[in-house]
C-alpha positions as CSV (number, residue, x, y, z in Angstrom):
1,M,90.4,-38.2,89.6
2,Q,91.7,-38.5,86.4
3,K,89.4,-41.1,85.2
4,K,86.4,-39.0,86.7
5,E,87.3,-36.0,84.5
6,Q,87.7,-38.2,81.8
7,S,84.3,-39.7,82.2
8,V,82.7,-36.2,82.6
9,K,84.9,-35.0,79.2
10,K,83.3,-38.2,77.5
11,V,79.8,-37.4,78.9
12,K,80.1,-33.7,77.7
13,K,81.3,-35.2,74.4
14,D,78.4,-37.4,74.2
15,L,75.9,-34.7,75.1
16,S,78.0,-32.4,72.6
17,E,77.6,-35.0,69.7
18,E,73.7,-35.7,70.8
19,K,73.1,-32.0,70.9
20,K,74.9,-31.6,67.6
21,D,72.9,-34.3,66.3
22,F,69.5,-33.0,67.7
23,Y,70.3,-29.6,66.0
24,E,71.1,-31.1,62.7
25,D,67.7,-33.3,62.9
26,K,66.0,-30.2,63.6
27,K,67.5,-28.4,60.8
28,E,66.8,-31.3,58.5
29,A,63.6,-31.4,59.5
30,A,63.0,-27.6,59.2
31,L,64.6,-28.0,55.6
32,K,62.4,-30.8,54.7
33,K,59.5,-28.7,55.9
34,E,60.2,-25.9,54.1
35,E,60.8,-28.1,50.9
36,K,57.4,-29.4,51.4
37,K,56.0,-25.6,52.0
38,E,57.9,-24.7,48.8
39,E,56.4,-27.7,47.2
40,K,52.7,-27.0,48.3
41,T,53.0,-23.3,47.1
42,K,54.4,-24.5,43.6
43,E,51.5,-27.0,43.5
44,D,48.8,-24.1,44.5
45,N,50.6,-21.8,41.9
46,L,50.2,-24.4,39.4
47,K,46.5,-25.0,40.4
48,K,46.0,-21.5,40.2
49,E,47.4,-21.0,37.0
50,G,45.6,-24.0,35.8
51,K,42.3,-22.9,37.1
52,K,42.8,-19.3,35.5
53,E,43.9,-20.9,32.2
54,E,40.6,-23.0,32.3
55,K,38.6,-20.0,33.2
56,T,40.4,-18.1,30.3
57,K,39.6,-21.1,28.2
58,G,36.0,-21.1,29.2
59,D,35.8,-17.1,28.9
60,N,36.9,-17.6,25.3
61,L,34.5,-20.4,24.9
62,K,31.7,-18.4,25.9
63,E,32.7,-15.4,23.6
64,E,33.2,-17.6,21.0
65,Y,29.6,-19.3,21.6
66,K,28.3,-15.8,21.9
67,I,29.6,-14.8,18.4
68,I,28.4,-18.2,17.0
69,S,25.2,-17.8,18.6
70,I,24.8,-13.9,17.2
71,K,25.9,-15.2,13.5
72,N,23.2,-18.0,13.9
73,K,20.5,-15.7,15.4
74,A,21.5,-13.1,12.4
75,V,21.1,-15.9,9.8
76,L,17.8,-17.3,11.0
77,N,16.4,-13.7,11.2
78,F,17.7,-13.2,7.6
79,K,16.2,-16.4,6.6
80,R,13.1,-15.5,8.1
81,F,12.9,-12.0,6.5
82,S,13.7,-13.7,3.1
83,T,10.9,-16.1,4.0
84,I,8.4,-13.3,4.7
85,L,9.6,-11.3,1.7
86,K,8.9,-14.1,-0.6
87,E,5.5,-15.0,0.9
88,T,4.6,-11.3,0.7
89,S,5.7,-11.0,-2.8
90,F,4.0,-14.1,-3.9
91,Y,0.7,-12.9,-2.1
92,I,0.9,-9.5,-4.0
93,K,1.6,-11.3,-7.3
94,E,-1.5,-13.3,-6.5
95,T,-3.6,-10.1,-5.6
96,T,-6.3,-9.0,-8.3
97,F,-4.7,-5.6,-7.9
98,F,-1.3,-6.7,-9.4
99,N,-2.9,-8.6,-12.2
100,A,-4.9,-5.5,-13.0
101,F,-1.5,-3.4,-13.2
102,K,-0.1,-5.8,-15.2
103,L,-2.8,-5.9,-17.4
104,F,-2.8,-2.0,-17.4
105,I,0.9,-1.7,-18.4
106,S,1.1,-4.6,-20.8
107,T,-0.7,-2.9,-23.6
108,P,0.2,1.0,-23.7
109,K,-1.8,1.1,-26.8
110,N,-5.1,0.6,-25.2
111,I,-4.3,3.2,-23.0
112,L,-3.9,5.6,-25.7
113,L,-7.2,4.3,-27.4
114,M,-9.3,4.9,-24.3
115,F,-7.9,8.3,-24.0
116,L,-8.8,8.9,-27.8
117,V,-12.5,7.6,-27.0
118,D,-12.8,9.3,-23.9
119,F,-11.8,12.7,-25.9
120,I,-14.2,12.1,-28.7
121,F,-16.9,11.6,-25.9
122,L,-16.2,15.0,-24.1
123,A,-15.8,16.5,-27.6
124,A,-19.2,15.2,-28.7
125,I,-21.0,16.2,-25.6
126,M,-19.8,19.6,-26.0
127,L,-20.8,19.7,-29.7
128,V,-24.3,18.6,-28.7
129,N,-25.0,21.0,-25.9
130,G,-23.5,23.7,-27.7
131,A,-26.3,22.7,-30.7
132,F,-29.0,22.7,-28.0
133,N,-28.0,25.8,-26.4
134,Y,-27.8,27.7,-29.8
135,M,-31.4,26.3,-30.3
136,F,-32.7,27.7,-27.3
137,T,-31.2,31.2,-27.9
138,K,-33.2,31.2,-31.5
139,I,-36.5,30.1,-29.9
140,S,-38.8,33.1,-29.4
141,V,-42.2,32.0,-28.0
142,A,-44.4,33.4,-25.3
143,S,-43.3,32.9,-21.5
144,S,-46.4,30.6,-20.8
145,L,-45.4,28.2,-23.6
146,I,-41.6,28.3,-22.9
147,L,-41.7,25.0,-20.3
148,L,-43.6,23.1,-23.0
149,I,-40.6,23.5,-25.3
150,I,-37.7,23.4,-22.9
151,I,-38.9,20.2,-21.1
152,P,-39.2,18.2,-24.5
153,V,-35.9,19.7,-26.0
154,A,-33.8,19.0,-22.8
155,V,-35.2,15.4,-22.5
156,I,-34.3,15.0,-26.2
157,N,-30.8,16.6,-25.2
158,L,-30.3,14.1,-22.6
159,M,-31.3,11.0,-24.5
160,I,-28.7,12.1,-27.5
161,L,-26.1,12.8,-24.7
162,I,-27.0,9.2,-23.3
163,L,-26.8,7.5,-26.9
164,V,-23.5,9.3,-27.2
165,Y,-22.0,7.9,-23.9
166,T,-23.5,4.4,-24.9
167,F,-21.5,4.3,-28.0
168,T,-18.5,5.3,-26.5
169,K,-18.7,3.1,-23.4
170,K,-19.5,0.4,-25.9
171,K,-16.0,1.0,-27.5
172,V,-14.3,1.4,-23.9
173,L,-15.6,-2.0,-22.7
174,D,-14.5,-3.5,-26.2
175,I,-10.9,-2.2,-25.4
176,M,-11.0,-3.6,-22.0
177,F,-12.1,-6.8,-22.7
178,S,-9.4,-7.0,-25.5
179,Y,-6.8,-7.4,-22.6
180,K,-8.5,-10.8,-22.2
181,N,-8.9,-11.4,-25.8
182,K,-12.9,-11.0,-25.6
183,I,-15.6,-9.0,-26.7
184,S,-17.7,-6.9,-24.5
185,F,-20.9,-8.0,-26.3
186,E,-22.5,-8.1,-29.7
187,T,-23.8,-4.9,-31.7
188,P,-27.0,-6.3,-31.7
189,H,-27.3,-5.7,-27.8
190,L,-26.5,-2.3,-28.1
191,K,-30.3,-1.3,-27.8
192,K,-30.4,-3.0,-24.6
193,F,-27.5,-1.3,-23.4
194,Y,-28.8,2.1,-24.3
195,L,-31.9,1.3,-22.4
196,T,-30.0,0.3,-19.4
197,N,-28.1,3.6,-19.5
198,L,-31.1,5.4,-19.9
199,I,-32.9,3.5,-16.6
200,F,-29.7,4.4,-14.5
201,Y,-29.4,8.0,-15.5
202,F,-32.9,8.3,-15.0
203,I,-32.7,6.6,-11.4
204,V,-29.8,9.0,-10.8
205,F,-32.0,12.1,-11.5
206,L,-34.6,11.0,-9.3
207,I,-32.2,10.5,-6.5
208,N,-30.8,13.9,-7.1
209,V,-34.2,15.4,-7.1
210,I,-35.4,13.8,-4.2
211,L,-32.1,14.6,-2.2
212,S,-31.9,18.4,-3.2
213,S,-35.6,18.8,-2.3
214,A,-35.2,17.2,1.1
215,L,-32.0,19.1,1.8
216,T,-33.8,22.3,0.8
217,Y,-36.3,21.7,3.3
218,M,-34.4,20.2,6.1
219,I,-31.3,22.2,6.2
220,K,-31.0,25.7,7.4
221,P,-30.3,28.4,4.3
222,E,-26.8,29.2,5.6
223,Y,-25.7,25.0,5.5
224,K,-27.8,24.5,2.2
225,K,-25.2,24.9,-0.2
226,T,-22.4,22.7,1.6
227,A,-25.0,20.1,2.2
228,L,-26.2,20.0,-1.4
229,I,-22.7,20.0,-2.5
230,A,-21.9,17.1,0.0
231,G,-25.0,15.0,-1.1
232,F,-24.2,15.4,-5.0
233,V,-20.5,14.2,-4.2
234,V,-22.0,11.3,-2.3
235,V,-24.7,10.3,-5.0
236,F,-21.8,10.8,-7.7
237,I,-19.2,8.5,-5.9
238,F,-21.7,5.5,-5.5
239,A,-23.2,6.1,-9.1
240,Y,-19.6,5.9,-10.4
241,L,-19.1,2.4,-8.5
242,F,-22.4,1.3,-9.6
243,I,-22.3,2.1,-13.3
244,N,-18.8,0.1,-13.5
245,L,-20.3,-2.8,-11.8
246,L,-23.6,-2.6,-14.1
247,H,-22.0,-2.7,-17.4
248,L,-19.5,-5.5,-16.5
249,F,-22.6,-7.5,-15.2
250,F,-24.4,-6.3,-18.3
251,C,-21.4,-7.9,-20.5
252,Q,-21.7,-11.1,-18.5
253,N,-25.4,-11.3,-18.5
254,V,-25.9,-11.1,-22.4
255,K,-25.6,-14.8,-23.1
256,Q,-28.4,-15.5,-20.9
257,N,-30.8,-12.7,-22.3
258,K,-30.9,-11.3,-18.6
259,E,-28.9,-8.1,-19.7
260,I,-31.2,-5.5,-17.9
261,T,-33.1,-6.3,-14.8
262,H,-30.3,-9.3,-13.5
263,S,-27.5,-6.6,-14.1
264,F,-29.3,-4.1,-11.9
265,I,-29.7,-6.8,-9.3
266,M,-26.2,-8.2,-9.3
267,A,-24.7,-4.5,-9.5
268,W,-26.7,-3.8,-6.3
269,N,-26.1,-6.8,-4.5
270,A,-22.4,-6.2,-5.2
271,M,-22.5,-2.9,-3.7
272,S,-22.9,-4.4,-0.2
273,K,-19.5,-6.2,-0.6
274,L,-16.0,-4.7,0.0
275,Y,-14.4,-5.8,-3.5
276,A,-16.9,-2.9,-5.0
277,Y,-15.3,-0.2,-3.3
278,K,-11.4,-1.3,-3.4
279,P,-10.6,0.6,-6.6
280,L,-12.0,3.8,-5.1
281,I,-10.0,3.4,-1.8
282,I,-6.7,2.4,-3.5
283,S,-7.2,5.1,-5.7
284,L,-7.7,7.6,-3.0
285,I,-4.6,6.2,-1.0
286,I,-2.4,6.4,-4.3
287,F,-3.7,10.0,-4.9
288,L,-3.2,11.2,-1.2
289,I,0.4,9.8,-1.6
290,Y,0.8,11.6,-4.9
291,S,-0.7,14.7,-3.4
292,G,1.7,14.9,-0.4
293,I,4.7,14.3,-2.7
294,I,3.7,17.1,-4.8
295,S,2.9,19.4,-2.3
296,L,6.5,19.0,-1.0
297,I,7.9,19.2,-4.2
298,G,5.8,22.4,-4.9
299,V,6.8,23.9,-1.4
300,G,10.3,23.2,-2.0
301,A,10.4,24.7,-5.5
302,S,8.5,27.8,-4.2
303,F,11.1,28.4,-1.5
304,I,14.0,28.2,-3.9
305,I,12.4,30.6,-6.4
306,F,11.2,33.2,-4.0
307,K,14.8,32.9,-2.3
308,F,16.9,33.3,-5.4
309,G,15.1,35.6,-7.6
310,Q,10.9,35.6,-7.1
311,N,10.6,34.6,-10.7
312,M,6.8,34.5,-11.1
313,K,6.9,33.4,-14.6
314,L,8.7,30.4,-13.6
315,M,6.5,29.8,-10.4
316,S,3.2,30.0,-12.9
317,I,4.8,27.3,-15.0
318,I,5.6,24.9,-12.4
319,S,1.8,25.5,-11.1
320,I,0.4,24.6,-14.3
321,S,2.7,21.5,-14.9
322,I,1.6,20.1,-11.4
323,F,-1.9,21.0,-12.5
324,V,-1.6,19.2,-15.7
325,L,0.4,16.3,-14.1
326,S,-2.3,15.8,-11.6
327,G,-5.0,15.6,-14.3
328,L,-2.9,12.8,-16.1
329,V,-2.6,11.0,-12.9
330,A,-6.2,11.2,-11.9
331,Y,-7.3,10.2,-15.4
332,L,-4.8,7.2,-15.5
333,M,-6.2,6.0,-12.2
334,I,-9.7,6.3,-13.7
335,I,-8.4,4.0,-16.7
336,F,-6.6,1.5,-14.2
337,N,-9.8,1.4,-12.3
338,R,-12.0,0.1,-15.1
339,I,-9.1,-2.8,-16.0
340,Y,-9.2,-3.3,-11.9
341,Y,-13.3,-3.6,-11.8
342,L,-13.0,-5.9,-14.7
343,E,-10.4,-8.4,-12.9
344,L,-12.4,-8.0,-9.4
345,V,-15.9,-9.2,-11.5
346,E,-14.4,-11.8,-13.1
347,K,-12.9,-13.2,-9.8
348,E,-15.8,-12.9,-8.0
349,Y,-18.0,-14.5,-10.4
350,K,-16.0,-17.2,-12.3
């Protein structure tokens, strides 16, 4: 009995130890599992941190790339702009307009000389016209004979005016060609130059007579005045362009003894080309810009004057100053156009 109890106790003890070992193994397994879980969690965290760092580095690299890309684009755009600017500057410097402008400002005394010649021309015209007008007032003949006197005297008056114009234009051409260290033409050719001007102004006179007659019969009386003014303005513009070309071609053709006929043909052919109208177009653009600026200045000055005192004397001084300045600008553009035409003709017929 005692042995049985001891064996039972022993079995219980063995079972208890086995159970204890089982729980210890289970506990150890649980601990290992927990350790593995912690290690895995650490690994996952490390991976996440690594990925986060990689992402941050990637984002930083992207930002740096964007900044570098923007800088490169800016540098590239600046280089392109510089290239365009250089090419534009080079193109402008090679244009006939720029060359003419350089000549225009290179010798200011030539501008003063042309102004003096033009002033003498206008004074001479006024003197001749005044003399002939005075002569007409002193003539007393029968009305039936008045036309027989007026027409020849008017023709003589016109021929003298064209003679004065020929001498003064010759001087102007000499000044223009002095920019190129040349002369326009020798004095012996002055007769042919005078004849060229006579023919030109006779043609212009005939065109005006035909135009005025046609408009008188074709246009209604209420529109006649406007139509005549518009017609004469168009004739004047074309005559201005044509005579500038005609005189320059005359100077070119002097050496070939083809001064008159060939010069008219060349000028007529040139009127069908764009370069003949460039000086006029550029002058109109410049004058329109100038007019816009002057108008803004005038409006601003008027507003200030009327707001702070309504000083009419000051307003009249400003108006006169603007008128004088506008006349000076217009005259300088006429002188510039002379030089511009010289450059254009020389370039076209080298």
